[in-house]
N, C-alpha and C positions, 0 to 999 in steps of 0.2 A: 554228403556231398564231397566229391573229390577235390583235391587241392586246386587244380586248374580251374574247375568250375567255381570254386569259392573265390579265387583271385579275380576271375572275370566278373562275377557278380559285385565284388567290392569295387572294382574299377567303375562299373556302370553306376552303382549307387553314389559313390563319391563324386563322379563326374556330373551326375544329374544335380546333386546339391550345389556344386560350383556353378553349373550352367544356369540353374534356377536363380541364383543370386546375381551372377555377373553377366549372363547372356551367353549365347552360343559362340558368337563371333569373337568375343573378347576373352574367351576361355581357351587357353592354349593346351596342347598336349603336355608341355612341361609343367603347367599348373596342375593338371590332372595327375601326372606322375608324382609331383611333390606332395600332393594331398593324399594319394593312395599309398605312397611309399613303396611302389613297385618299380622295377627297373624299366628302362625304355624298351629293352628286349622283351620283357613280360607284356608290356602294353602291345607291342607289335606282334607278339605271338597270338594275341586274342583278336586284334583289330588291324586291318590293313592301313587304315587312316582314321582321321577324326570323324569323317562323315559316316563311315561304317559303324563306329561307336555310337554316333548320334542316332542313327536308325535303330540300333540295338536298344538304346535308352527308350525310344518311343515304343518299340514293340515289346520289350521285356520289363520295363519299369512303368511307363505311363499307361499303356493299354490296360494291364491288369488292375492298376490302382484306380484308373478312371472308370473302368467297368464296375468295380466294387462301389465306387463313390457316386457315379452318375447314372448307371444303368439299373443296378439291382434295386435301389430304393423305389424306382417306378414300378417294379414288378411285385412289390410286397404290400401294397395298399389297395383297398377296395375302391375308394374314390380317387380318380385320377387328379382331380383339382387339389385335393388335400395332399396327395403324393407329390405333385409338382411343387406346391408351396413348401412343403417340408423339405424336399430335396434342395431347393434353392436356398432356403433358410440355413440348412445344415452346411451346405457348401460354403456359404458366405460367413456364417457366424460360429460354426462349431468344428469344422473340418480341420484337423491338425496338420494334414499334409499340405494344404493350400495356405500360403502365408499372404496376408493382406499387402505387405510391403513389396512383394514380388509378383503379385497378380496370379493369373492362371497359367501354369506351365505349358499346357497345350496351345493356348492362345499366344503365349510368348514365342514358342517355336514357330507357330503359323506366321506371325508377323515378321519374324526375323529370317526365316529360312525358305518358306514356300515360293517367294518370287523367283528364286534362281536354282532351286533344287527339286526336281520332279519326284525323286524318291521320298523326300521329306513330305512333299505335298500329298503324294498318294497315301502315305502312312497316316498322316494327320487327318486327311479327308475320310479315311476309313473309320477313324474314331468318331468324327463329327457325324458321319452318315449313320453309324450305329446308334448314337444318342438320338438323332433325329427320328430314326425309324421306331425306336422303342417309345419315345415320348408321343409320337403321332399315333402309334398303335394303342397306347394307354388311353389317349383321349377318345379314339374311336370306340374302344371297349366301354368307356364311360358313357358315350352316347347310347350305345346298345343297352346298357344297364340303367339308364335313367339318371345318371349323375351329371351329365352334360347335355345342354340343349341340342336338339337334332340338327339345327341350322348352323351350328358351329363348324368352321373349317379347321380340322385338326392340324393340317400342315401349316396353315397360317399362324395358328396359336403357337405351335412348336417353334417356328421361326422367330416369332415375336419374343417368346420367353427366353430362347437361347441367345438372341442378339442382346436382349436386356441384361442377361447374366454377364456376358462378355464385356459389355459396355460398363456396367457398374463395377466390375473388377478393376477396370482402369481408373475409375474415380477413387476407389479405395487405395489403389497403388499410388496415385498422385497425392492423396491426403495422408497416406500411411495410417489410416484409421478405419476401423469397421463402422464407425459412425456414419460414414458415407453411404453405407448399405441400407441404413434404416428407412429413409424415404422411399427407396426403390422397393423394399420388402412390403412396406405399407401399401403402396400403389399396386404392387403385384397381387396382393391379397384382394384388393378391390376389383381388379381386373378379372381374376379367376372367379370371384363370386358372381360377376356379371355373366359368366358362361353357364351358370346352373339353369 
């Protein structure tokens, strides 16, 4: 990797870490420069402004990471209900990238930025739509293969599971403890069992 590309990636990674902890609005370019130890000129060589950098974080850091964590696990399991439960369990209890005290970075960006930045909204919506599509397709495939009841509405199940995930992330963030996730996981298992 060339030096310029390495510098750019370092800025994105360090900026993401700061934003994940502090929030997008309260993280300044000066904070990012201090953390990355690059010059202001180097920052502006790579990004016109903070929002351009923010979009690069979504597209180059969040999307690949979330694809690996949220999408791929649904494509590797025969039973979609087992795959969904294992996915959510791993995201909440075992994933090293997602910290309980800071919540879900995609959700944080969505809450903080999408009301007034259409570029952020579009980029984050793309991630959400991809997750929705893959989970819905996984459930439909499960119906065809006899793992899920034929009368189950795959889109509704997907919406329910995803909204539960984002909601429980906030409970974990408030309590700063993964213990907040346990009742949700128990009930999620019961719910998914009812779809067989």
